[in-house]
Backbone bond lengths (Angstrom), bond angles and torsions (degrees), N, CA, C in turn:
res aa  C-N    CA-C-N  psi(-1)  N-CA   C-N-CA  omega(-1)  CA-C   N-CA-C  phi
1 X - - - 1.418 - - 1.578 109.25 -
2 X 1.302 119.62 116.60 1.466 121.62 -179.13 1.517 111.02 -86.41
3 X 1.268 117.84 108.60 1.480 120.40 -174.97 1.558 109.14 -103.12
4 X 1.352 118.38 0.98 1.404 118.94 -177.83 1.546 118.20 -60.16
5 X 1.356 114.31 -42.49 1.460 116.16 176.51 1.574 112.84 -59.12
6 X 1.370 118.67 -39.91 1.379 123.46 -179.18 1.560 110.12 -69.51
7 X 1.252 116.61 -37.99 1.474 121.37 178.04 1.489 112.14 -64.39
8 X 1.319 117.04 -38.57 1.510 123.88 175.49 1.514 110.38 -57.34
9 X 1.375 118.24 -42.45 1.445 124.03 -178.13 1.566 106.52 -68.26
10 X 1.208 119.15 -39.27 1.432 124.26 -171.65 1.579 114.18 -82.27
11 X 1.378 109.92 -18.57 1.516 116.84 -169.50 1.506 113.73 -58.91
12 X 1.264 119.25 -21.61 1.545 119.54 -179.23 1.535 111.86 -75.19
13 X 1.291 116.66 -6.48 1.447 118.65 176.52 1.494 116.90 77.81
14 X 1.363 116.74 6.10 1.492 123.60 174.49 1.489 110.31 -85.30
15 X 1.360 112.92 164.69 1.447 117.36 175.68 1.542 110.15 -84.21
16 X 1.335 114.56 128.98 1.485 118.81 176.77 1.483 110.32 -124.50
17 X 1.362 116.38 130.76 1.444 124.99 -176.39 1.544 106.81 -66.57
18 X 1.384 111.38 151.06 1.518 113.81 170.40 1.483 113.02 -58.69
19 X 1.321 118.86 -36.36 1.404 120.90 -176.78 1.571 109.36 -65.78
20 X 1.327 116.53 -42.39 1.521 117.73 -179.86 1.553 107.73 -65.21
21 X 1.313 120.42 -45.54 1.443 123.28 -176.02 1.540 109.82 -65.04
22 X 1.337 116.50 -41.34 1.494 119.24 178.53 1.554 109.74 -61.67
23 X 1.324 117.19 -47.51 1.367 121.90 -179.43 1.575 116.30 -64.82
24 X 1.327 115.43 -37.81 1.375 122.07 176.45 1.528 113.50 -67.39
25 X 1.292 116.01 -32.48 1.524 119.36 -176.47 1.597 111.46 -101.83
26 X 1.372 112.98 -3.83 1.533 116.47 -178.40 1.446 114.87 62.43
27 X 1.292 117.52 37.72 1.468 124.06 175.24 1.552 110.73 -130.97
28 X 1.248 114.71 174.14 1.543 116.13 -179.06 1.508 111.05 -82.94
29 X 1.355 112.59 163.15 1.464 115.91 176.75 1.510 113.63 -66.75
30 X 1.378 116.05 -28.21 1.507 118.35 173.79 1.473 109.50 -65.14
31 X 1.301 119.78 -35.67 1.489 120.26 176.50 1.436 112.81 -70.02
32 X 1.325 117.79 -33.14 1.551 121.92 172.83 1.488 107.87 -64.10
33 X 1.247 122.74 -43.18 1.444 125.63 179.98 1.557 109.34 -60.47
34 X 1.337 116.56 -45.30 1.404 118.07 -179.65 1.476 115.02 -65.02
35 X 1.388 113.10 -34.93 1.535 117.72 178.67 1.478 108.27 -69.66
36 X 1.357 119.21 -38.27 1.473 121.80 178.50 1.527 108.49 -60.17
37 X 1.242 116.40 -41.60 1.507 122.53 -179.09 1.507 109.37 -61.74
38 X 1.376 115.67 -40.10 1.454 123.17 178.16 1.484 109.65 -65.41
39 X 1.335 121.54 -47.02 1.345 123.62 179.35 1.593 111.24 -59.33
40 X 1.296 115.97 -41.38 1.426 121.19 176.63 1.414 115.02 -59.65
41 X 1.372 115.85 -44.45 1.495 125.20 176.94 1.470 113.38 -62.14
42 X 1.405 115.64 -26.25 1.478 122.91 177.09 1.446 112.54 -82.40
43 X 1.370 120.23 -3.07 1.400 122.65 177.25 1.546 116.33 99.97
44 X 1.372 112.46 5.29 1.457 116.00 -178.94 1.491 109.82 -94.13
45 X 1.294 118.06 125.69 1.485 127.89 -171.91 1.606 109.18 -75.07
46 X 1.325 118.76 91.15 1.458 123.05 178.10 1.561 106.52 -110.50
47 X 1.406 114.54 122.82 1.465 116.74 -177.63 1.516 105.55 -96.40
48 X 1.326 114.68 142.40 1.486 124.57 172.30 1.501 108.28 -99.21
49 X 1.382 116.04 113.25 1.445 119.79 -177.13 1.514 107.97 -108.11
50 X 1.347 111.93 112.34 1.414 120.71 -175.21 1.538 113.66 -52.31
51 X 1.333 114.18 126.30 1.450 121.85 176.21 1.552 111.62 78.72
52 X 1.354 120.23 -0.87 1.420 119.60 -177.02 1.516 112.94 -126.73
53 X 1.336 116.93 -34.09 1.416 120.54 176.58 1.487 116.59 130.26
54 X 1.365 122.26 -138.46 1.391 123.76 -174.42 1.545 110.63 -124.73
55 X 1.430 111.45 154.55 1.408 113.55 179.56 1.477 111.42 -155.91
56 X 1.380 119.93 134.48 1.473 119.45 172.48 1.514 110.30 -69.23
57 X 1.341 111.73 146.63 1.525 118.83 177.39 1.486 110.63 -55.04
58 X 1.262 118.09 -33.46 1.500 125.24 -179.41 1.463 108.63 -152.48
59 X 1.373 114.76 148.29 1.489 119.83 174.65 1.569 110.25 -47.40
60 X 1.287 118.88 145.43 1.499 120.23 179.78 1.542 112.82 -114.73
61 X 1.267 113.35 133.28 1.539 119.89 -177.80 1.569 104.01 -90.29
62 X 1.340 113.87 95.76 1.493 119.07 -176.14 1.564 106.61 -80.10
63 X 1.362 111.54 150.92 1.454 125.43 171.97 1.557 108.36 -94.57
64 X 1.304 116.34 142.90 1.436 123.01 171.01 1.529 109.94 -153.67
65 X 1.269 116.04 148.43 1.561 121.66 175.88 1.499 110.32 -59.15
66 X 1.327 116.63 -39.45 1.405 120.89 -178.08 1.603 111.28 -67.10
67 X 1.295 112.67 -38.83 1.516 118.12 178.71 1.570 109.34 -66.85
68 X 1.371 115.16 -42.94 1.460 115.06 179.96 1.562 110.76 -64.41
69 X 1.269 117.49 -43.77 1.442 118.96 -173.05 1.539 109.09 -67.15
70 X 1.363 119.82 -35.23 1.396 123.91 179.17 1.581 111.53 -57.82
71 X 1.356 111.57 -30.25 1.522 115.55 -176.15 1.450 114.45 -90.21
72 X 1.374 121.98 -4.00 1.399 124.83 179.29 1.487 116.09 -71.56
73 X 1.292 119.32 147.23 1.398 121.59 174.63 1.560 113.62 -100.04
74 X 1.341 119.62 156.58 1.421 122.89 176.55 1.583 113.58 60.04
75 X 1.356 111.41 -140.37 1.470 119.35 -172.24 1.555 113.19 -103.48
76 X 1.305 116.03 13.15 1.485 118.68 -174.96 1.473 111.87 -63.63
77 X 1.392 119.22 -34.24 1.463 120.48 -179.75 1.514 113.53 -60.12
78 X 1.405 117.59 -28.64 1.418 118.85 176.75 1.500 115.29 -82.33
79 X 1.316 115.78 -14.08 1.540 117.82 179.64 1.459 111.94 -88.49
80 X 1.374 121.76 -22.07 1.397 119.09 -169.88 1.450 113.55 -112.83
81 X 1.362 116.43 153.71 1.479 124.88 174.12 1.471 107.90 -102.20
82 X 1.308 120.03 113.26 1.444 125.72 -165.61 1.524 109.25 -111.53
83 X 1.317 117.12 128.55 1.501 124.11 168.00 1.499 110.00 -121.01
84 X 1.367 115.02 138.89 1.438 121.97 173.01 1.492 110.61 -124.83
85 X 1.352 118.96 119.11 1.472 125.00 -177.45 1.440 114.08 -108.80
86 X 1.366 117.96 144.46 1.441 119.92 173.29 1.556 108.82 -67.90
87 X 1.292 116.51 -44.22 1.456 122.76 -172.33 1.554 108.80 -149.61
88 X 1.410 115.42 134.71 1.446 119.40 179.24 1.459 111.00 -150.61
89 X 1.307 120.22 168.38 1.492 119.41 175.93 1.484 108.99 -68.28
90 X 1.282 123.02 -59.23 1.416 127.62 171.31 1.447 112.46 -155.71
91 X 1.334 123.58 148.29 1.426 125.39 -173.90 1.568 106.60 -72.29
92 X 1.324 117.45 -34.02 1.517 118.01 178.73 1.553 111.31 -61.69
93 X 1.351 114.12 -42.02 1.443 120.08 177.58 1.477 115.77 -60.37
94 X 1.435 112.39 -42.29 1.453 120.32 175.47 1.493 113.14 -59.60
95 X 1.317 120.76 -40.21 1.401 121.96 178.28 1.565 111.01 -62.34
96 X 1.343 114.45 -43.55 1.532 119.39 172.98 1.396 114.60 -54.91
97 X 1.363 117.83 -44.92 1.440 124.09 179.20 1.583 111.83 -64.90
98 X 1.284 114.37 -36.68 1.504 117.36 177.85 1.555 110.28 -63.57
99 X 1.246 112.75 -45.30 1.465 118.82 177.27 1.532 113.52 -57.77
100 X 1.383 115.09 -41.65 1.500 122.40 174.42 1.498 112.72 -61.56
101 X 1.343 114.15 -30.39 1.488 117.62 -178.46 1.536 112.36 -89.29
102 X 1.310 115.57 5.87 1.483 122.52 172.31 1.501 117.89 93.97
103 X 1.343 115.20 9.55 1.479 118.79 178.25 1.553 105.78 -71.80
104 X 1.365 113.78 149.55 1.507 121.95 179.02 1.485 106.79 -134.67
105 X 1.336 115.41 175.89 1.416 124.10 176.67 1.566 113.01 83.07
106 X 1.281 117.50 -156.96 1.439 121.67 -176.68 1.539 108.41 -88.70
107 X 1.331 113.73 112.22 1.439 118.58 -176.81 1.523 109.17 -107.92
108 X 1.348 115.00 138.84 1.484 120.36 -179.87 1.556 106.98 -132.46
109 X 1.335 119.33 129.13 1.401 125.57 177.35 1.547 104.83 -125.50
110 X 1.410 113.93 129.70 1.453 121.55 178.66 1.559 103.26 -125.53
111 X 1.415 115.28 144.86 1.438 119.48 175.24 1.529 111.56 -134.76
112 X 1.358 114.51 146.56 1.396 117.84 173.76 1.534 112.00 -76.50
113 X 1.340 114.76 -28.24 1.487 121.37 -179.31 1.460 109.74 -147.70
114 X 1.308 118.53 136.94 1.478 124.72 173.63 1.563 109.16 -111.14
115 X 1.335 116.19 130.88 1.500 119.88 -179.28 1.476 108.21 -89.16
116 X 1.425 120.96 -19.22 1.391 122.50 -177.30 1.579 108.36 -133.09
117 X 1.266 118.05 37.06 1.430 121.75 -174.12 1.561 107.14 -64.73
118 X 1.350 115.03 139.76 1.509 116.90 -173.66 1.578 103.16 -139.64
119 X 1.288 112.11 156.15 1.452 123.52 173.21 1.509 109.06 -113.83
120 X 1.287 116.15 -163.65 1.435 121.69 -176.37 1.552 110.20 -63.97
121 X 1.428 116.69 147.20 1.359 125.59 -177.17 1.613 112.67 57.24
122 X 1.302 114.61 29.42 1.523 119.14 174.25 1.526 111.23 75.22
123 X 1.303 119.45 11.16 1.487 118.50 178.18 1.511 112.92 -67.74
124 X 1.328 122.83 137.72 1.409 122.41 -178.00 1.554 108.84 -67.62
125 X 1.339 114.74 141.98 1.460 122.75 175.96 1.559 107.51 -107.53
126 X 1.308 120.97 121.01 1.359 124.19 178.52 1.538 114.62 -64.01
127 X 1.311 118.01 123.89 1.487 123.84 -169.89 1.466 112.10 -129.52
128 X 1.381 125.37 62.17 1.427 126.35 178.81 1.513 111.16 -63.88
129 X 1.341 117.28 151.86 1.417 124.09 -177.88 1.559 107.49 -66.96
130 X 1.370 113.82 137.26 1.468 120.06 170.67 1.482 116.52 67.48
131 X 1.320 120.18 15.23 1.504 119.82 -171.39 1.539 110.65 -114.60
132 X 1.295 117.07 -41.97 1.474 115.96 -168.83 1.494 112.35 -127.60
133 X 1.294 120.53 -170.85 1.424 125.34 179.63 1.499 109.48 -120.52
134 X 1.321 113.36 124.47 1.474 122.08 177.72 1.538 110.40 -124.06
135 X 1.327 113.63 111.59 1.574 116.41 -169.53 1.531 108.19 -136.58
136 X 1.316 116.80 148.88 1.410 121.39 170.65 1.524 108.62 -136.19
137 X 1.306 113.50 142.56 1.514 121.93 173.62 1.550 107.96 -116.75
138 X 1.311 114.18 127.70 1.419 121.97 171.40 1.539 114.10 -105.56
139 X 1.279 121.95 124.86 1.401 127.50 -175.82 1.479 110.99 -147.45
140 X 1.308 117.41 148.71 1.487 124.34 176.26 1.535 105.04 -100.36
141 X 1.410 113.90 122.86 1.467 120.42 -179.76 1.537 105.32 -113.83
142 X 1.353 114.00 131.20 1.414 122.42 -176.65 1.532 110.15 -82.71
143 X 1.268 116.93 60.16 1.420 124.46 177.36 1.539 107.58 -144.33
144 X 1.369 123.97 141.06 1.385 125.66 179.89 1.477 113.36 -72.33
145 X 1.306 120.01 170.02 1.486 124.49 -179.36 1.536 108.60 -53.81
146 X 1.317 118.55 -39.30 1.425 120.69 -173.36 1.499 113.14 -74.50
147 X 1.380 117.02 -8.86 1.406 121.84 -177.24 1.600 112.13 -107.15
148 X 1.303 115.38 15.03 1.480 120.32 -172.31 1.540 108.01 -107.97
149 X 1.321 121.91 11.68 1.452 121.46 179.14 1.553 109.06 -62.55
150 X 1.313 113.79 136.51 1.427 117.95 -178.76 1.585 117.31 89.77
151 X 1.311 113.39 -1.62 1.560 116.49 -174.30 1.541 108.67 -60.22
152 X 1.368 119.30 -46.16 1.450 119.45 -178.01 1.483 113.27 -65.57
153 X 1.362 117.00 -26.20 1.428 119.54 178.36 1.484 114.34 -75.90
154 X 1.406 116.45 -28.26 1.485 121.80 167.83 1.545 109.76 -63.99
155 X 1.326 116.47 -40.43 1.458 119.16 175.84 1.497 112.60 -55.64
156 X 1.392 114.21 -44.54 1.482 117.31 -177.36 1.531 109.22 -67.38
157 X 1.242 121.99 -38.61 1.452 121.49 175.69 1.472 113.63 -58.21
158 X 1.372 113.50 -43.79 1.526 117.29 179.21 1.491 109.20 -66.26
159 X 1.322 121.41 -37.87 1.434 122.96 176.99 1.505 115.29 -59.74
160 X 1.340 114.43 -49.32 1.446 123.66 -175.15 1.544 111.69 -67.10
161 X 1.281 115.40 -36.83 1.446 120.98 -177.16 1.563 113.10 -82.44
162 X 1.319 114.48 -18.86 1.409 118.41 177.97 1.524 113.52 -80.38
163 X 1.329 121.42 -19.91 1.375 123.24 -171.60 1.546 115.45 -81.51
164 X 1.254 115.78 -20.36 1.518 122.04 178.47 1.562 108.73 39.03
165 X 1.391 115.71 61.89 1.404 124.53 175.70 1.502 114.53 -60.33
166 X 1.333 117.95 142.54 1.503 117.10 178.91 1.485 110.93 -61.56
167 X 1.364 112.47 163.88 1.428 121.23 177.87 1.533 114.34 -57.40
168 X 1.352 117.40 131.54 1.525 119.61 -177.15 1.480 112.49 90.63
169 X 1.316 120.27 -8.19 1.436 122.58 172.67 1.545 109.25 -107.07
170 X 1.262 117.74 107.40 1.444 121.28 -169.67 1.601 112.65 -117.70
171 X 1.307 116.24 113.00 1.435 117.88 176.62 1.482 110.57 -98.54
172 X 1.309 121.32 163.73 1.403 127.73 -173.59 1.559 108.75 -146.92
173 X 1.344 116.70 172.84 1.409 123.62 -178.09 1.562 112.28 -111.47
174 X 1.321 115.76 141.51 1.442 121.23 171.91 1.555 106.35 -116.77
175 X 1.310 113.04 128.92 1.447 116.55 -178.00 1.543 109.35 -70.89
176 X 1.381 122.28 137.46 1.453 119.56 6.35 1.543 115.70 -101.69
177 X 1.423 118.87 -12.44 1.398 112.80 -164.29 1.613 112.41 -146.44
178 X 1.324 117.18 22.01 1.439 119.18 -177.19 1.526 111.77 -113.63
179 X 1.337 115.55 144.51 1.471 120.13 168.35 1.490 107.89 -107.58
180 X 1.273 120.23 125.37 1.499 122.15 -174.01 1.646 107.70 -119.90
181 X 1.270 107.58 153.45 1.579 114.02 174.91 1.559 102.21 -139.54
182 X 1.334 115.78 130.34 1.487 121.04 -171.11 1.571 111.96 42.28
183 X 1.267 114.53 48.79 1.510 124.50 175.28 1.566 110.09 57.29
184 X 1.287 116.31 26.42 1.550 124.15 174.68 1.487 109.30 -120.62
185 X 1.329 116.99 141.78 1.485 120.15 -174.59 1.461 108.91 -74.03
186 X 1.318 115.08 124.91 1.499 122.54 171.21 1.470 114.92 -101.90
187 X 1.307 117.29 -30.03 1.532 118.51 -179.17 1.547 107.43 -158.23
188 X 1.279 116.51 157.84 1.445 122.94 178.54 1.549 111.17 -140.24
189 X 1.254 116.31 155.66 1.479 123.18 -178.46 1.466 108.93 -122.83
190 X 1.358 120.60 139.22 1.466 125.09 177.37 1.544 106.48 -130.94
191 X 1.363 113.81 122.37 1.441 120.63 -178.63 1.491 108.57 -106.34
192 X 1.371 117.46 131.62 1.466 121.04 173.11 1.553 107.26 -127.71
193 X 1.359 115.11 141.08 1.451 117.22 -174.22 1.585 110.61 -122.29
194 X 1.311 115.82 146.27 1.425 120.54 174.53 1.486 110.21 -134.44
195 X 1.314 120.41 136.36 1.362 119.49 176.88 1.548 111.79 144.08
196 X 1.342 120.89 -169.30 1.431 126.58 -178.67 1.524 109.35 -96.35
197 X 1.328 112.78 163.72 1.476 119.33 -177.03 1.535 111.44 -59.79
198 X 1.300 117.57 -35.83 1.412 124.81 173.51 1.560 115.70 -114.45
199 X 1.316 119.48 151.93 1.382 119.67 -179.85 1.579 112.72 93.67
200 X 1.311 118.03 -170.27 1.489 122.76 -174.20 1.527 107.36 -64.25
201 X 1.356 115.83 148.92 1.414 122.91 -176.77 1.611 104.87 -130.04
202 X 1.268 115.34 134.05 1.491 119.33 175.03 1.545 104.73 -87.12
203 X 1.255 114.65 125.12 1.504 126.78 -179.98 1.516 113.14 -111.47
204 X 1.385 115.68 125.36 1.420 118.08 167.21 1.549 106.89 -110.66
205 X 1.356 110.30 122.76 1.514 117.15 175.66 1.504 110.50 -114.40
206 X 1.351 111.02 108.08 1.474 119.58 179.59 1.522 113.49 -95.61
207 X 1.382 113.27 138.33 1.452 119.58 -179.03 1.499 110.09 -123.96
208 X 1.366 115.41 134.40 1.422 117.22 169.59 1.560 110.11 -121.61
209 X 1.219 120.10 124.93 1.428 123.50 -174.57 1.583 111.82 -127.54
210 X 1.313 116.68 120.38 1.490 120.55 179.33 1.491 107.56 -76.06
211 X 1.333 116.59 117.95 1.515 122.23 -177.88 1.481 111.87 -106.21
212 X 1.378 113.97 -74.44 1.505 117.05 -174.87 1.533 114.64 -99.09
213 X 1.319 120.63 -4.41 1.425 126.28 -173.66 1.488 107.24 -60.94
214 X 1.399 113.84 129.75 1.496 118.29 174.43 1.541 111.16 -120.98
215 X 1.280 116.34 -9.20 1.529 121.57 174.57 1.468 110.11 -149.87
216 X 1.301 117.16 151.79 1.489 121.62 176.11 1.504 112.21 -161.04
217 X 1.298 115.82 144.58 1.426 122.96 177.93 1.513 110.61 -99.68
218 X 1.298 115.16 150.70 1.494 122.93 172.71 1.527 112.71 63.86
219 X 1.340 115.55 34.25 1.473 119.13 170.50 1.552 107.14 -99.33
220 X 1.369 115.79 124.98 1.443 119.17 -173.09 1.512 116.43 -97.87
221 X 1.348 112.29 20.63 1.490 116.69 173.04 1.496 109.55 -151.79
222 X 1.403 116.68 164.66 1.462 116.78 -178.22 1.567 108.63 -69.41
223 X 1.341 116.35 144.04 1.406 121.15 -176.21 1.520 110.14 -147.14
224 X 1.314 115.32 163.09 1.441 122.88 176.82 1.524 108.22 -145.51
225 X 1.321 114.54 -178.47 1.456 121.61 179.20 1.541 108.72 -146.50
226 X 1.315 115.73 166.17 1.436 118.64 179.54 1.481 110.39 -68.37
227 X 1.349 121.01 -30.50 1.414 123.81 173.46 1.555 112.85 -62.60
228 X 1.288 114.18 -39.80 1.463 118.35 179.56 1.591 111.48 -74.09
229 X 1.317 114.48 -39.74 1.392 120.49 -173.17 1.567 112.26 -74.47
230 X 1.353 114.56 -38.79 1.466 120.53 -175.36 1.556 106.66 -140.02
231 X 1.392 116.78 70.12 1.421 121.87 -174.95 1.498 114.47 -62.04
232 X 1.386 119.45 -21.51 1.466 119.70 -175.24 1.558 111.41 -81.09
233 X 1.280 117.46 -10.59 1.495 116.64 -178.27 1.564 108.50 -92.74
234 X 1.280 118.61 141.07 1.438 123.22 175.74 1.490 113.25 -84.09
235 X 1.339 117.73 77.10 1.479 121.86 -173.32 1.585 107.52 -66.38
236 X 1.355 116.32 132.05 1.351 121.97 177.56 1.563 111.97 -122.86
237 X 1.300 117.56 124.76 1.436 122.57 -167.53 1.490 109.08 -65.39
238 X 1.273 121.28 -39.68 1.518 123.02 178.39 1.481 110.42 -56.77
239 X 1.305 120.95 -47.93 1.457 123.24 -177.88 1.563 106.82 -71.96
240 X 1.214 121.60 -35.74 1.494 121.40 -178.75 1.532 108.47 -68.19
241 X 1.260 116.28 -35.90 1.555 118.33 177.23 1.446 108.44 -68.04
242 X 1.342 119.08 -41.45 1.473 121.36 -177.76 1.570 109.88 -67.83
243 X 1.294 117.08 -37.80 1.466 119.17 -176.66 1.554 109.85 -71.38
244 X 1.391 115.37 -38.72 1.429 118.86 177.18 1.511 112.47 -62.53
245 X 1.399 115.99 -45.36 1.461 120.86 177.04 1.496 111.78 -58.98
246 X 1.285 120.99 -46.96 1.422 122.08 179.79 1.507 109.91 -55.13
247 X 1.313 118.47 -47.32 1.449 121.11 -179.12 1.587 110.80 -70.91
248 X 1.227 117.34 -46.22 1.438 121.69 -174.15 1.508 111.87 -65.42
249 X 1.274 120.33 -45.72 1.523 121.99 -176.88 1.528 107.17 -70.50
250 X 1.234 123.06 -34.99 1.431 124.88 178.73 1.513 110.91 -65.86
251 X 1.384 117.20 -39.09 1.389 120.40 -179.81 1.545 112.84 -78.89
252 X 1.294 116.58 -32.39 1.470 119.78 172.10 1.526 108.42 -62.40
253 X 1.272 119.17 -42.24 1.488 118.45 -178.99 1.601 106.85 -62.23
254 X 1.362 116.43 -41.36 1.452 118.02 179.96 1.523 112.89 -65.69
255 X 1.313 113.60 -39.90 1.456 117.97 175.81 1.494 115.51 -60.78
256 X 1.266 114.36 -38.88 1.534 121.25 177.31 1.501 108.68 -58.74
257 X 1.306 119.84 -40.24 1.402 123.29 -175.89 1.589 112.31 -80.46
258 X 1.302 118.41 -41.40 1.392 121.33 -172.40 1.469 123.54 -121.73
259 X 1.483 111.15 -1.00 1.499 116.47 -175.68 1.568 111.75 69.64
260 X 1.314 116.23 -165.13 1.470 123.98 -166.90 1.634 109.48 -86.71
261 X 1.263 117.97 -20.45 1.509 117.38 -171.01 1.587 108.78 -53.29
262 X 1.348 119.44 -46.43 1.509 112.45 -175.07 1.474 115.41 -64.96
263 X 1.341 117.49 -14.14 1.465 125.39 -174.70 1.555 107.66 -91.99
264 X 1.342 121.21 -16.00 1.423 124.21 -167.54 1.601 112.81 -55.16
265 X 1.337 113.89 -51.55 1.477 117.70 -178.23 1.537 113.34 -62.81
266 X 1.321 115.17 -41.74 1.459 117.82 175.05 1.515 116.49 -63.01
267 X 1.311 114.46 -36.72 1.491 113.79 178.42 1.520 109.93 -70.04
268 X 1.310 117.13 -37.92 1.423 119.45 175.52 1.495 116.83 -59.22
269 X 1.332 113.40 -29.88 1.537 113.45 176.54 1.487 112.35 -68.62
270 X 1.343 116.40 -24.88 1.492 118.90 -176.95 1.602 109.20 -95.30
271 X 1.322 119.25 -4.99 1.441 121.30 -176.43 1.514 111.28 -66.94
272 X 1.337 116.17 116.27 1.421 124.17 -179.15 1.477 117.25 -69.17
273 X 1.383 110.44 -25.60 1.571 114.82 -168.38 1.516 110.79 -109.11
274 X 1.336 116.18 8.26 1.489 117.75 -178.58 1.535 111.05 -65.88
275 X 1.200 121.86 134.35 1.495 124.83 -179.07 1.510 113.46 85.55
276 X 1.366 118.96 -4.66 1.518 122.93 179.74 1.540 110.05 -100.40
277 X 1.344 112.20 158.11 1.469 118.43 176.17 1.509 109.38 -76.25
278 X 1.326 117.03 122.34 1.450 120.49 -172.41 1.526 110.14 -122.24
279 X 1.391 116.37 158.95 1.432 120.76 171.13 1.495 107.37 -116.89
280 X 1.315 121.13 124.97 1.483 123.63 172.75 1.550 109.63 -92.57
281 X 1.278 114.28 120.59 1.497 121.65 -172.72 1.526 106.51 -70.05
282 X 1.350 119.41 -22.87 1.520 119.92 171.83 1.494 110.79 -87.15
283 X 1.276 113.74 106.78 1.536 118.75 -178.63 1.469 113.39 94.08
284 X 1.325 114.89 -0.73 1.555 117.19 179.55 1.536 113.89 48.39
285 X 1.302 113.98 47.68 1.494 120.91 -178.52 1.559 109.27 -94.62
286 X 1.351 117.38 148.11 1.317 127.68 178.37 1.591 109.91 -124.12
287 X 1.354 115.76 135.59 1.392 112.68 -179.30 1.496 111.05 179.28
288 X 1.300 119.89 -179.21 1.449 123.65 179.39 1.558 107.65 -87.83
289 X 1.297 119.79 130.52 1.417 126.24 177.15 1.541 111.76 -69.62
290 X 1.389 117.74 124.74 1.408 124.13 -177.21 1.562 114.91 -112.22
291 X 1.357 110.11 3.82 1.478 115.57 -176.34 1.537 113.11 86.93
292 X 1.305 121.77 -162.14 1.468 121.98 -172.34 1.616 104.56 -110.62
293 X 1.351 107.32 162.39 1.509 117.44 174.49 1.502 109.67 -100.20
294 X 1.275 118.01 -179.63 1.508 123.85 -177.03 1.579 112.05 -58.97
295 X 1.288 117.92 -20.07 1.480 120.64 -178.56 1.508 111.59 -97.41
296 X 1.382 120.99 0.69 1.358 123.78 -178.93 1.471 116.30 86.98
297 X 1.364 118.33 3.69 1.425 121.43 176.66 1.592 107.97 -73.97
298 X 1.371 113.15 148.16 1.418 115.16 173.92 1.546 111.51 -94.15
299 X 1.355 113.05 137.70 1.451 117.81 -172.32 1.493 110.83 -102.82
300 X 1.277 117.96 135.70 1.493 126.30 179.66 1.551 107.47 -125.87
301 X 1.324 118.52 123.26 1.459 122.88 168.10 1.476 110.86 -81.97
302 X 1.259 123.90 105.78 1.438 123.90 -175.05 1.515 109.44 -120.27
303 X 1.372 116.46 174.81 1.420 122.89 -179.49 1.482 111.18 -60.41
304 X 1.331 115.70 -25.07 1.463 118.35 176.40 1.548 115.20 -91.87
305 X 1.301 114.95 10.31 1.417 119.87 177.94 1.566 110.73 107.14
306 X 1.329 117.51 -168.20 1.402 120.15 177.07 1.529 116.39 -74.32
307 X 1.313 115.98 127.12 1.462 120.85 -178.41 1.429 113.08 -117.50
308 X 1.336 122.22 138.94 1.464 130.67 178.65 1.518 108.51 -100.77
309 X 1.338 114.34 117.26 1.448 118.88 174.65 1.503 113.08 -97.25
310 X 1.285 124.80 119.56 1.371 125.33 -177.45 1.511 114.23 -123.69
311 X 1.356 118.29 12.30 1.433 123.29 173.59 1.492 109.19 -156.58
312 X 1.364 118.07 168.30 1.411 120.73 -178.26 1.561 113.29 81.93
313 X 1.328 116.31 -152.90 1.382 122.65 179.88 1.499 113.01 -137.28
314 X 1.315 118.83 162.43 1.439 118.83 173.16 1.563 107.98 -115.33
315 X 1.239 119.51 152.79 1.433 120.71 175.68 1.545 108.57 -152.62
316 X 1.337 115.81 152.70 1.455 119.37 -174.04 1.543 108.71 -67.80
317 X 1.369 113.94 135.01 1.509 116.39 179.92 1.483 110.76 -68.14
318 X 1.322 118.30 135.01 1.448 124.45 176.94 1.474 108.67 -75.50
319 X 1.369 114.44 125.95 1.519 121.57 -178.70 1.529 107.52 -64.82
320 X 1.338 116.85 135.52 1.452 123.01 176.79 1.549 110.73 -94.63
């Protein structure tokens, strides 16, 4: 059942009569009622107002391929093959399927909702309908696996610089793949690689960004969203997707040419934990955070000397 046309009519948040909706879509009022029930079962809050019609609990910021393309700068729209889905298992998985089906070039998949969204180490990523941005970019990079150090860090830079947060709202980066605001997770990046040890590698870079979400169940860590951090700004997911793509693709092109080293200083400017006492879960090391080196390793000054962390996660040490 395709409920997208009905959702577009309801997206303004106004009350629309069943008669108007049926006439606009060329279907019966019974069919409208069934589609409303389907939207409700998908987690979209549609109110039935006796004698007046149907209304979304709040206006909905809908995603569309046309809306994303309108927001792009330069010639990027002509380079990429863009898909926008109402619902999908995961955008990363869809990029992999598109490659299997023979698609080539710069592939972008965006979804309104993910049924199997995941973060790093297979952790589930909450993906409520109509709330956030779930996007994956598939690209072939002419660098071997051993030359891809720091790739997720480049993605973090692109994310944070694309948001143009208002004055007084400062986000930062947590190694290796999180964007935080007030020590709460705002966005995450998931990298998946396909290819041989040497030669070109197919890279899937997945992004999850909390946009409109103001409440969530079953989230096992502190989180925030753009709506919570800067409620006065009318965040629009199509424009956010376009801004992220503009930044991300440009930086992926630069990374392919020069690797991570040119990005090192910039990443360290956004490092939230630099200078603080940290614990590295890989190796159970404690020390002062010194930022990253030219290869994207995180540096800890410990009692045993300088240590390079190239796997796992870092977290602030709990004061005893």
